Steps between C-alpha positions, in 0.01 A plus 500: 500500500848348443602717210545198271299465186264202457491295180207700362683828532819352352304376202338845456832675513632248244206578271553875523874476428430259211268765347775761525742256337259453213466877463883538465509213248234669290737796485776269379685504838648171610791407718669203664273510805187479291655198316597344835136543614383306184736216585326448833193374312251658741223743442280693745197286420674184622370547853574134591874572470703546830514843660883496474472452121280799474744699711789404270287612203430828674870564557589431131218737396611774739850473377391515139274797563779689676738433210238606253467826690875556484552457875772240495710668769213489746427144381842379625444664835151363533608144412765516768253618762242243401745216515594612852144522610416164363799347685389670821142376459632143443709520814211622705280218372765239582545636850130500591 
């Protein structure tokens, strides 16, 4: 197994994180990441959308959940690490 998620798994993760977002919203917790997610105009049930679109939605949801949990310091570190990993993955794809 390659360690990468297929589209079905990505959509499933999107759905789970979306449900967590809805829970926070039901408690009156909102933030700029949840609003940024809404501007993407994508939902987990839109399985016809591109895998990359679902990944972007997942990132916004993760950031929003971290902020809602009061983990902003870790969020900055994680964002930095994720961007580096994504750059590395793109370089590997380009060189193979």
